[in-house]
C-alpha positions as CSV (number, residue, x, y, z in Angstrom):
1,M,67.2,-2.6,-0.9
2,D,68.0,-4.9,2.0
3,A,65.6,-5.0,4.9
4,L,66.3,-2.5,7.6
5,K,67.8,-3.8,10.7
6,I,66.2,-2.6,13.9
7,E,68.6,-0.4,15.8
8,T,68.5,-2.5,19.0
9,D,69.2,-6.1,19.8
10,R,65.5,-6.8,19.9
11,A,63.8,-8.8,17.0
12,P,61.7,-6.6,14.6
13,A,58.0,-6.3,15.4
14,G,57.3,-7.3,11.8
15,S,58.0,-6.1,8.3
16,L,56.6,-3.6,5.9
17,T,56.6,-4.1,2.1
18,V,57.3,-0.9,0.2
19,T,55.7,-0.9,-3.2
20,S,55.6,1.4,-6.2
21,P,52.5,3.6,-6.2
22,Y,52.5,3.4,-10.0
23,D,52.5,-0.4,-10.7
24,G,52.5,-2.0,-7.3
25,R,55.8,-3.8,-7.7
26,E,57.8,-4.5,-4.6
27,L,60.7,-2.1,-3.9
28,A,61.9,-3.4,-0.5
29,K,60.9,-4.8,2.8
30,V,61.8,-2.9,5.9
31,A,61.6,-4.0,9.5
32,T,59.0,-2.4,11.8
33,A,59.3,-1.3,15.4
34,G,57.0,-2.0,18.3
35,P,56.6,-0.3,21.7
36,D,59.9,-1.7,23.1
37,H,61.9,-0.5,20.1
38,V,60.4,3.0,20.5
39,D,61.3,3.0,24.2
40,D,64.9,1.9,23.3
41,A,65.2,4.7,20.7
42,L,63.9,7.4,23.1
43,S,66.1,6.1,25.9
44,T,69.1,6.3,23.7
45,A,68.3,9.8,22.5
46,Y,67.4,11.1,25.9
47,D,70.4,9.7,27.6
48,L,72.6,11.3,24.9
49,F,70.9,14.7,25.4
50,R,71.2,14.5,29.2
51,D,75.0,13.9,29.1
52,R,76.5,17.2,27.9
53,S,79.9,15.6,27.6
54,L,78.6,13.7,24.6
55,W,77.2,16.7,22.8
56,L,78.6,17.2,19.3
57,P,80.6,20.5,19.0
58,A,79.4,22.9,16.3
59,P,82.4,22.5,14.1
60,E,81.8,18.7,14.0
61,R,78.2,19.2,13.1
62,V,79.2,21.6,10.3
63,E,81.7,19.0,9.0
64,I,79.1,16.2,9.1
65,L,76.4,18.2,7.3
66,N,78.8,19.3,4.6
67,G,80.1,15.8,4.2
68,A,76.5,14.5,3.9
69,A,75.8,17.0,1.2
70,A,78.9,15.9,-0.7
71,I,77.8,12.3,-0.5
72,M,74.4,13.2,-1.8
73,G,75.9,15.2,-4.6
74,S,77.7,12.1,-5.8
75,Q,74.5,10.1,-5.8
76,I,71.9,12.4,-7.4
77,E,70.8,9.8,-10.0
78,E,70.4,7.0,-7.4
79,L,68.5,9.3,-4.9
80,T,66.3,10.6,-7.7
81,L,65.2,7.1,-8.9
82,L,64.7,6.0,-5.3
83,A,62.4,9.0,-4.5
84,A,60.5,8.7,-7.8
85,S,60.0,5.0,-7.4
86,E,58.6,5.1,-3.9
87,G,56.8,8.4,-4.0
88,G,55.5,8.6,-7.6
89,K,56.8,12.1,-8.3
90,P,58.1,12.2,-11.9
91,Y,61.8,11.8,-12.5
92,Q,62.4,15.4,-13.5
93,D,60.7,16.8,-10.5
94,S,62.3,14.2,-8.2
95,R,65.7,15.3,-9.5
96,V,64.8,18.8,-8.6
97,E,63.8,17.6,-5.1
98,V,67.2,15.9,-4.6
99,I,69.2,18.9,-5.7
100,R,67.0,21.0,-3.4
101,A,67.6,18.6,-0.5
102,I,71.4,18.9,-1.0
103,D,71.1,22.6,-0.9
104,G,69.0,22.2,2.3
105,V,71.7,20.3,4.0
106,H,74.2,23.0,3.1
107,L,71.7,25.6,4.4
108,C,71.6,23.8,7.8
109,A,75.4,24.1,8.0
110,E,75.4,27.7,6.9
111,T,72.6,28.6,9.4
112,L,74.5,26.9,12.2
113,R,77.6,29.0,11.4
114,S,75.6,32.3,11.4
115,H,72.9,31.4,14.0
116,A,74.2,33.0,17.2
117,G,72.8,34.4,20.4
118,S,72.4,38.1,21.2
119,V,73.5,40.8,23.5
120,I,70.8,41.9,25.9
121,P,70.7,45.7,26.5
122,I,71.0,45.8,30.2
123,G,73.3,48.2,32.2
124,T,71.1,51.1,31.1
125,T,69.3,51.6,34.4
126,M,70.6,52.1,38.0
127,A,69.3,48.6,38.9
128,T,71.3,46.9,36.2
129,T,74.5,48.9,36.5
130,G,77.7,46.8,36.5
131,R,76.1,44.0,34.6
132,A,76.2,42.5,31.1
133,A,74.0,39.9,29.6
134,F,74.1,37.7,26.5
135,T,72.5,34.6,25.1
136,Q,73.8,31.5,23.4
137,K,72.0,28.7,21.6
138,E,71.5,25.3,23.1
139,P,69.5,22.3,21.8
140,V,66.0,22.1,23.1
141,G,66.1,18.3,23.6
142,V,65.1,15.1,21.8
143,V,63.4,15.8,18.5
144,V,60.8,13.4,17.2
145,A,60.0,14.0,13.5
146,V,57.0,12.5,11.8
147,S,57.0,13.0,8.0
148,A,54.8,12.8,4.9
149,F,55.1,10.9,1.7
150,N,55.0,13.7,-0.9
151,H,58.6,14.8,-0.7
152,P,60.2,11.7,0.6
153,L,63.8,13.1,0.8
154,N,63.4,16.8,1.1
155,L,60.9,16.7,3.9
156,I,63.2,14.5,5.9
157,V,66.0,16.9,5.3
158,H,63.8,19.7,6.5
159,Q,63.1,17.9,9.8
160,V,66.3,15.9,10.5
161,G,68.9,18.4,9.1
162,P,67.9,21.2,11.5
163,A,67.9,18.8,14.4
164,V,71.5,17.6,13.6
165,A,72.6,21.2,13.0
166,S,71.0,22.3,16.3
167,G,72.6,19.5,18.3
168,C,69.4,17.7,19.1
169,P,69.3,13.8,19.0
170,V,66.5,13.0,16.6
171,V,64.2,10.0,16.1
172,V,62.5,10.2,12.7
173,K,59.4,8.3,11.6
174,P,59.0,8.5,7.8
175,A,55.6,7.9,6.0
176,A,54.9,4.2,5.7
177,D,54.4,4.7,2.0
178,T,57.9,6.2,1.4
179,P,60.4,5.2,4.1
180,L,63.3,4.3,1.7
181,S,64.6,7.9,1.0
182,C,64.6,8.6,4.7
183,L,66.5,5.5,5.5
184,R,69.1,6.3,2.9
185,F,69.5,9.9,4.2
186,V,70.1,8.5,7.7
187,D,72.7,6.2,6.3
188,I,74.4,9.1,4.5
189,L,74.5,11.2,7.7
190,R,76.3,8.2,9.4
191,E,78.6,7.8,6.4
192,A,79.5,11.5,6.9
193,G,80.4,10.8,10.5
194,L,77.3,11.3,12.6
195,P,77.3,8.8,15.5
196,D,74.4,6.3,15.1
197,A,72.6,7.4,18.3
198,W,72.2,10.9,17.1
199,C,69.7,10.0,14.3
200,Q,67.5,6.9,14.6
201,A,64.8,5.9,12.1
202,V,61.7,4.1,13.3
203,I,59.0,2.6,11.1
204,A,56.2,2.1,13.6
205,S,54.3,-1.2,13.4
206,D,51.0,0.5,14.2
207,R,49.3,3.8,15.1
208,E,49.5,3.1,18.8
209,T,53.3,2.7,18.6
210,A,53.6,5.9,16.6
211,E,51.6,7.8,19.1
212,A,53.7,6.4,22.0
213,L,56.8,7.7,20.2
214,V,55.3,11.2,19.9
215,T,53.7,11.6,23.3
216,D,56.5,10.4,25.5
217,R,57.7,12.7,28.2
218,R,61.3,12.5,26.9
219,V,60.3,14.4,23.7
220,G,61.5,18.0,23.6
221,F,60.3,19.0,20.2
222,F,57.7,17.4,17.9
223,S,57.9,18.1,14.1
224,F,54.9,16.9,12.1
225,I,54.1,17.0,8.4
226,G,50.8,15.4,7.4
227,S,47.1,15.6,7.8
228,A,45.4,18.1,10.1
229,R,43.3,15.5,11.8
230,V,46.3,13.5,12.9
231,G,48.5,16.5,13.6
232,W,46.1,18.3,15.9
233,M,45.2,15.1,17.7
234,L,48.8,14.4,18.4
235,R,49.5,17.9,19.6
236,S,46.7,17.6,22.1
237,K,48.5,14.6,23.6
238,L,52.0,16.0,23.9
239,A,53.8,15.8,27.2
240,P,53.9,19.1,29.2
241,G,56.7,21.3,28.0
242,A,57.1,19.7,24.6
243,R,57.3,22.2,21.8
244,C,55.9,21.4,18.3
245,A,55.5,22.5,14.8
246,L,52.7,21.3,12.6
247,E,52.5,21.5,8.8
248,H,49.2,20.5,7.3
249,G,47.4,21.1,4.0
250,G,45.5,23.9,2.3
251,A,43.4,24.7,-0.7
252,A,45.5,27.5,-2.3
253,P,43.7,30.3,-4.1
254,V,45.0,32.1,-7.1
255,I,43.3,35.4,-8.1
256,L,43.7,36.8,-11.7
257,I,43.1,40.5,-11.9
258,D,43.0,42.5,-15.2
259,P,45.4,43.4,-16.6
260,Y,47.4,40.3,-16.2
261,D,49.8,38.2,-18.4
262,C,47.6,35.3,-19.4
263,D,50.3,33.2,-20.8
264,A,52.4,33.5,-17.7
265,A,49.4,32.8,-15.5
266,L,48.5,29.7,-17.6
267,S,52.1,28.3,-17.4
268,A,52.3,28.9,-13.6
269,V,48.8,27.5,-12.8
270,L,49.6,24.4,-14.9
271,K,52.7,23.7,-13.0
272,G,51.4,24.7,-9.6
273,G,48.2,22.7,-10.0
274,F,49.5,19.5,-11.5
275,Y,53.0,19.2,-10.1
276,H,53.2,15.8,-8.3
277,A,49.6,15.2,-9.4
278,G,48.5,18.0,-7.0
279,Q,49.8,16.2,-3.9
280,V,51.4,19.3,-2.4
281,C,50.0,21.2,0.5
282,V,50.2,24.5,-1.4
283,S,49.1,23.3,-4.8
284,V,47.0,25.6,-6.9
285,Q,43.4,24.4,-6.3
286,R,41.1,27.4,-6.7
287,V,41.6,30.0,-9.5
288,F,39.4,33.1,-9.5
289,A,39.2,34.8,-12.8
290,P,37.3,37.9,-14.1
291,A,33.9,36.7,-15.5
292,A,34.7,38.0,-19.0
293,D,37.9,35.9,-19.0
294,A,37.2,32.8,-16.9
295,A,35.8,30.5,-19.5
296,N,38.6,31.3,-22.0
297,F,41.3,30.9,-19.3
298,A,39.8,27.6,-18.1
299,E,39.6,26.2,-21.7
300,A,43.2,27.2,-22.4
301,L,44.3,25.6,-19.1
302,A,42.3,22.4,-20.0
303,E,44.0,22.3,-23.4
304,Q,47.4,22.4,-21.9
305,A,46.4,19.9,-19.1
306,R,45.2,17.4,-21.7
307,A,48.7,17.5,-23.3
308,L,50.4,16.5,-20.0
309,V,52.1,13.1,-20.1
310,V,50.8,10.8,-17.4
311,G,52.9,7.7,-16.7
312,A,55.6,5.9,-14.8
313,P,57.5,8.3,-12.5
314,E,60.9,6.8,-13.5
315,D,60.3,7.8,-17.2
316,E,61.9,11.1,-18.0
317,A,59.1,12.0,-20.3
318,T,56.4,11.8,-17.6
319,Q,55.0,15.0,-16.3
320,V,52.2,13.7,-14.0
321,G,52.7,10.5,-12.0
322,P,50.4,8.4,-9.9
323,L,48.6,9.2,-6.7
324,I,50.2,7.6,-3.7
325,R,47.5,4.9,-3.2
326,P,44.7,3.5,-5.3
327,G,42.2,4.6,-2.7
328,E,43.2,8.2,-3.3
329,V,42.3,7.8,-7.0
330,G,38.8,6.7,-6.0
331,R,38.4,9.6,-3.6
332,V,39.4,12.2,-6.2
333,S,37.1,10.6,-8.7
334,D,34.2,10.7,-6.3
335,W,34.8,14.4,-5.5
336,V,35.0,15.4,-9.2
337,D,31.9,13.3,-10.1
338,E,30.0,15.0,-7.2
339,A,31.0,18.5,-8.4
340,V,30.0,17.7,-12.0
341,S,26.6,16.3,-10.9
342,D,26.1,19.5,-8.9
343,G,26.7,21.8,-11.9
344,A,30.5,22.1,-12.5
345,Q,31.6,22.1,-16.1
346,L,34.1,19.4,-16.8
347,L,36.6,20.8,-19.3
348,C,39.2,17.9,-19.3
349,G,40.0,14.8,-17.3
350,G,37.5,13.7,-14.9
351,K,38.4,10.0,-15.2
352,K,40.7,7.3,-13.9
353,I,43.5,6.4,-16.3
354,S,44.3,3.3,-14.2
355,D,43.9,2.1,-10.7
356,T,46.8,4.4,-9.7
357,C,46.6,7.5,-12.1
358,Y,43.9,10.1,-12.5
359,A,43.7,12.4,-15.5
360,P,44.6,16.0,-15.0
361,T,41.3,17.7,-14.5
362,V,39.9,21.2,-15.0
363,L,36.5,22.2,-13.6
364,L,34.8,25.5,-14.3
365,D,32.5,27.0,-11.7
366,P,31.9,24.1,-9.3
367,P,29.5,25.0,-6.5
368,Q,31.0,26.9,-3.6
369,D,29.8,24.2,-1.2
370,S,31.1,21.2,-3.1
371,R,34.1,19.3,-1.6
372,V,36.4,20.4,-4.5
373,S,35.7,24.0,-3.3
374,T,35.8,23.6,0.4
375,A,38.5,20.9,1.2
376,E,42.0,20.1,0.0
377,I,41.8,17.9,-3.1
378,F,45.4,16.6,-3.0
379,G,45.0,15.4,-6.5
380,P,45.4,16.6,-10.1
381,V,42.3,18.9,-10.1
382,V,42.2,22.7,-10.7
383,C,38.9,24.6,-10.2
384,V,38.3,27.9,-12.0
385,Y,35.7,30.3,-10.7
386,A,34.3,33.4,-12.6
387,Y,33.9,36.5,-10.5
388,D,32.2,39.9,-11.2
389,N,33.4,41.5,-8.0
390,L,36.9,41.3,-6.8
391,D,36.0,41.8,-3.1
392,A,33.6,38.8,-3.4
393,A,36.4,36.7,-4.9
394,V,38.7,37.6,-2.0
395,S,36.0,36.8,0.5
396,Q,35.5,33.4,-1.2
397,A,39.2,32.8,-1.2
398,N,39.3,33.6,2.6
399,S,36.2,31.5,3.5
400,L,37.8,28.2,4.4
401,P,39.2,27.0,7.8
402,V,42.5,26.4,6.1
403,A,45.0,29.1,5.0
404,F,48.5,28.7,3.7
405,Q,50.0,30.2,0.6
406,A,48.2,32.2,-2.1
407,A,48.9,33.9,-5.4
408,V,47.9,37.0,-7.4
409,F,48.4,37.7,-11.1
410,S,48.1,41.3,-12.2
411,R,50.1,44.1,-13.9
412,D,48.4,46.6,-11.5
413,I,50.9,46.8,-8.6
414,D,48.6,48.8,-6.4
415,V,45.8,46.2,-6.7
416,A,48.3,43.3,-6.2
417,M,49.6,45.0,-3.0
418,R,46.1,45.5,-1.8
419,L,45.4,41.8,-2.2
420,Y,48.7,40.9,-0.4
421,K,47.2,42.7,2.6
422,E,43.7,41.3,2.3
423,L,44.3,37.6,1.5
424,D,44.4,35.2,4.5
425,A,47.8,33.6,3.8
426,S,51.2,33.3,5.3
427,A,52.7,34.1,1.9
428,V,51.3,35.7,-1.2
429,M,53.1,35.2,-4.5
430,I,52.7,38.0,-7.0
431,N,52.8,36.8,-10.6
432,D,53.8,33.3,-9.6
433,H,52.0,30.2,-8.5
434,S,51.1,29.4,-4.9
435,A,53.4,26.4,-4.6
436,F,56.6,28.4,-5.1
437,R,59.0,27.8,-2.2
438,D,62.7,28.2,-1.4
439,D,64.0,26.5,1.7
440,V,65.4,29.7,3.2
441,M,61.8,31.2,3.3
442,P,59.4,30.9,6.2
443,F,56.7,28.3,5.5
444,A,53.7,28.4,7.8
445,G,50.1,27.1,7.7
446,L,47.5,29.3,9.4
447,R,44.3,28.3,11.1
448,E,43.8,24.6,10.7
449,S,46.7,24.4,8.2
450,G,49.4,24.3,10.9
451,L,51.2,25.7,13.8
452,G,54.7,27.3,13.9
453,V,57.0,28.3,11.1
454,G,58.8,25.9,8.8
455,G,61.8,26.6,6.6
456,I,65.3,25.5,7.7
457,P,66.4,28.6,9.6
458,Y,63.1,28.9,11.3
459,T,63.0,25.3,12.3
460,M,66.5,25.6,13.8
461,E,65.3,28.5,15.8
462,D,62.5,26.3,17.2
463,M,64.8,23.5,18.0
464,Q,67.1,25.6,20.2
465,I,66.7,27.7,23.3
466,D,68.3,31.1,24.0
467,K,70.3,30.4,27.2
468,M,71.2,33.7,29.0
469,M,74.2,34.5,31.1
470,V,74.2,37.6,33.3
471,I,77.6,38.8,34.5
472,R,78.0,41.2,37.4
473,S,81.4,42.8,37.6
474,A,82.9,45.9,39.2
475,G,84.9,46.2,36.0
476,L,81.8,47.0,33.9
C-alpha cells in the first residue's frame, strides 16, 4: 500500500511502519499527523457542521452507504487479506468480519431510513390546547472516533458508518497497529460519493496529538474503543458538552449448570475463548462448572484446544493467530506462569510457540486472586473453576470491577432465567458463548467496562439530537 497522504497541504509529521503481527514483515508506511494537522482536520469538520447549507441530505447519505457496501462486496477477498495481515485474526474469521462489516454498512442505511423523530403528546391539557409538537433528528456535531486493533474493519464501520448515516462530520483515528483497513474504508466511502471533508483519517504522531484531537472544544461526540485506563482518562478531559461512548474490556464468565449439553458447551467455549487468540472484549475467560464435572470438562476442552491450528493468519487452515505484539505474548506468559506457580493446574498450552504466538491454554482452578482470575487476559487462555454452590459461583462471577457479556449453559430454563437476572452483565447468552454478537444488538460495558451503548442503531441514536418543534395554531 502506498503511503497515506496527509489531508492538508502541510508536510507529514513523520511516518509509521505497519508490520505483520505474525512475522514482522513490513506491510506499508503511512504518514502521521501532528498538532497542526489535527487542528486542520477539526477546523474542516467543524466548519462543515456549522454551515447547514453543506449538510448532506438523507437520501444522499443512504445512496453513499449502499454504494460503499456494494464496493466492499466486490472486494471481500482483498479486504479479508488486508485485515488478517495487519490484525492477525485468521483468514476465515477475518472473512466473517468483512461480511459482517458489509452488513453493518447496510444497517446504517436501513436505520437512517427508519430512524425518525416522534410526536409529543401535548394538547391534552388546558395549558397546551391548540398546540402540536414533534421531533426530528439532527446530527450532534463533529464525531471523533478512536478505535482498537482487534476488528480493524468492523470496529471502524461501527464508529464511522453511524456518523456518516447521522450526518456528522467524522475524524477517525485507527489503532496504530492496524490503520490500513480504516484507510481503505475511508477510501471506499469516498469512492461511493462521500465528499472528502466528511470523513478524515488521522494517524497521530504521538499521544499528546491524539489527546488534543479528542479533547478539543469542537468535538461534539467522542467514540472510543480500547483500554479502560485510556478511555476513562480521555473522558475526564472532554470539553464541556461533548457526549461520549466508551467500550472497554471484560473478563466474561460462563456458568455451566446441570443438566447441560456438554458437547454444545465445549464447542461454544472453544470458539468463544480462542477466537482471535482471545483478543476480544467479551471472550470467554472464566468458566464455572459443577465440581463433579469440572475436571472432565476442562480436560475435554484442553484436548480440543491442543488440536487447534496456530499459524499465519493468511493461511486458511489457521484457527488461532498471533497476539498483536510480542510484548503481549510475554505478558500472557507471565500471567499463566504466575497462576500455575500459585496452584492452578495447567492442562494444555502454557508456553510461547514463537515471539508472536502463544499456545491455546486451559487452566483448572487458578486462585481467585491471581491475575488470570481478576483481570482481562486478552490472550488465548481459558480458566475453569469447580463450584459446589451455584450462588457462590454467581458471586465470584460478579466480583470484578468489570462487567460486560456473560453466558449460561443449562437445560433447566427456570435456573437459566434466574441467572439471567442475577448475573452482572449487559447481555446474558443462554446456551451460547459470551462473545456472540450481532450488530443490531445493543452492546454495552458496565462498571469499568464502558459507558453508553454500542450497536449501530444505538450509536446512531447517540450521534443525533431530537430537535423539537411546537406549533400553536387556531386550527388545531
